[in-house]
C-alpha positions as CSV (number, residue, x, y, z in Angstrom):
1,X,0.0,0.0,0.0
2,X,1.6,3.3,-1.1
3,X,-1.0,5.7,0.3
4,X,-4.3,5.8,2.0
5,X,-6.1,5.9,-1.4
6,X,-3.6,4.0,-3.6
7,X,-2.5,0.4,-4.0
8,X,0.6,-1.1,-5.7
9,X,0.4,-4.9,-5.5
10,X,2.8,-7.2,-7.5
11,X,2.0,-11.0,-7.4
12,X,3.1,-14.3,-8.7
13,X,1.5,-17.7,-8.9
14,X,2.1,-21.4,-9.7
15,X,-0.2,-24.3,-9.8
16,X,-0.9,-27.8,-11.0
17,X,-3.7,-28.9,-13.2
18,X,-5.1,-31.8,-15.3
19,X,-6.9,-31.6,-18.7
20,X,-8.6,-34.4,-20.6
21,X,-8.9,-34.1,-24.4
22,X,-11.1,-36.3,-26.6
23,X,-11.8,-36.1,-30.3
24,X,-15.5,-36.6,-31.0
25,X,-17.7,-36.6,-34.1
26,X,-14.8,-36.5,-36.5
27,X,-13.8,-38.4,-39.6
28,X,-10.1,-38.4,-38.8
29,X,-8.4,-41.8,-38.4
30,X,-7.1,-42.3,-34.9
31,X,-5.9,-45.9,-35.1
32,X,-2.7,-47.1,-33.5
33,X,-0.7,-46.2,-36.6
34,X,-2.2,-42.7,-36.9
35,X,-0.3,-39.5,-36.1
36,X,-3.2,-38.3,-33.9
37,X,-4.5,-40.0,-30.8
38,X,-8.3,-39.9,-30.1
39,X,-7.8,-38.9,-26.4
40,X,-5.1,-37.7,-24.0
41,X,-4.7,-36.7,-20.4
42,X,-2.3,-33.8,-19.9
43,X,-0.7,-32.4,-16.7
44,X,-0.3,-28.7,-16.7
45,X,1.8,-26.4,-14.6
46,X,0.5,-22.8,-14.9
47,X,2.7,-20.1,-13.7
48,X,2.7,-16.3,-14.0
49,X,3.1,-12.9,-12.6
50,X,1.0,-9.7,-12.5
51,X,0.6,-6.3,-11.1
52,X,-2.4,-4.5,-9.7
53,X,-2.5,-0.7,-9.4
54,X,-5.3,1.3,-7.8
55,X,-5.8,5.0,-7.1
56,X,-9.1,6.1,-5.5
57,X,-11.8,4.2,-7.3
58,X,-9.8,3.4,-10.4
59,X,-8.0,0.0,-10.8
60,X,-5.7,-1.6,-13.4
61,X,-4.7,-5.3,-13.3
62,X,-2.2,-6.9,-15.7
63,X,-1.0,-10.5,-15.8
64,X,1.1,-12.9,-17.8
65,X,0.5,-16.6,-17.6
66,X,2.4,-19.5,-19.1
67,X,1.2,-23.1,-19.0
68,X,3.8,-25.8,-19.3
69,X,2.4,-29.2,-20.2
70,X,3.6,-32.8,-19.5
71,X,2.5,-36.2,-20.7
72,X,0.9,-34.7,-23.9
73,X,0.8,-37.5,-26.5
74,X,-2.1,-36.2,-28.6
75,X,0.2,-35.5,-31.6
76,X,2.2,-38.8,-31.7
77,X,4.4,-38.4,-34.8
78,X,5.5,-34.8,-34.4
79,X,5.7,-34.7,-30.6
80,X,3.8,-31.4,-30.7
81,X,3.4,-29.6,-27.4
82,X,0.3,-28.1,-25.9
83,X,2.1,-25.4,-24.0
84,X,0.4,-22.0,-24.1
85,X,0.7,-18.5,-22.8
86,X,-1.6,-15.5,-22.3
87,X,-1.5,-11.8,-21.5
88,X,-4.4,-9.9,-20.0
89,X,-5.3,-6.5,-18.6
90,X,-8.3,-5.2,-16.9
91,X,-9.4,-1.7,-16.2
92,X,-12.1,-0.9,-13.6
93,X,-13.9,1.6,-11.4
94,X,-15.2,0.7,-8.0
95,X,-18.6,2.0,-6.8
């Protein structure tokens, strides 16, 4: 807290997650010799950082998130990864 009416709050986070993927209603071959599996269970480790600023009733929140994945075998031949990242920002006014 910088002043009575202002806020400066950096933060970080890390977690552990699980996602299940399943191909449905498609005409793609997913046999044992196919490059694409019909289902997969993936462990994710989301991590990121952000910053929240507030002055009076006005607020700004920004964050960066990266999700590392493990045990992702959906794309068998290429060994493709399902890692992803995101950037977001929010602007608000409190009532």
